[in-house]
N, C-alpha and C positions, 0 to 999 in steps of 0.2 A: 582876216576880217575880225574886228573886235566884237565881243559878245555884249549883250545888254547889261546894264548895271543892275544890281539887286533891287534898287528902288523902282526902276522901270519894269522889272519882272513882277514885282508885287502889285504895281498899278495895273498891269496887264491882267494879272490873275484876278484881281478884284473886279475888273470890268467883265471878264469872262464869267465869273460867278454870278454877277448881277444879270447878265444876259441869259444865263441858264435858268435862273429863277423866274424871269419873265416868260421864257419859253415854256417852262413847265406850267406856270400859271395860266397861260393862254390855252394850253393843250389839256388842262385838267378835265373838262367834260368828256372827251373821248377816253381819257385814262380811266375815269370812273365807270364808263359804260363797258369798256373792254378791259377786264381785269388782268388778262394775261399780258397786255402791253405794259401795265404798271409793274408786274412781276419781272418781265424781261428787262425793263429799264433799271430796276433795282439790282438785278443780277449783274448787268453790265457795269453799273456804278460800283458795286462791291469788288468786282474783278479789277477795275481800273484803280481803285483806292489801294488795294493790296499790292498790285503790280507796281504802281508809282512809289509807294512807301518802301517796298523791298528793293527796287532799283536805286532809290535815293540812298538807302543805307549801304549799298554795295559800292557806291562811287567813291573814288579817292580825290577827285577834283571837285572843289567846292562849288564851282559854277554848274557842273553837271548834276551834283546832288541837289542844288537849289532848283534846277530845272525839273528834275523828276519829282521833287516834293511839291512843286507848284502844280504839276500835272495831277498829283494825288489830291491836292486841295481843290482843284477845279471841279472835281466830281461831287464833292461834298456839298 
């Protein structure tokens, strides 16, 4: 099975980033009221960014590296 092209991967990543921004915007009032939820969300985001970037650097296949770097960018 053939993998997605880099352009399709970037379009998908941009869509996921936009969806994440809208989700956070809709859930901002509960995040402000309950501060530990915002801290937990930030911690998960930091872990995902570091994990995705580290795994992207360790890959020898360009498609896998792009996939992991996309995972890292989705969180930001």
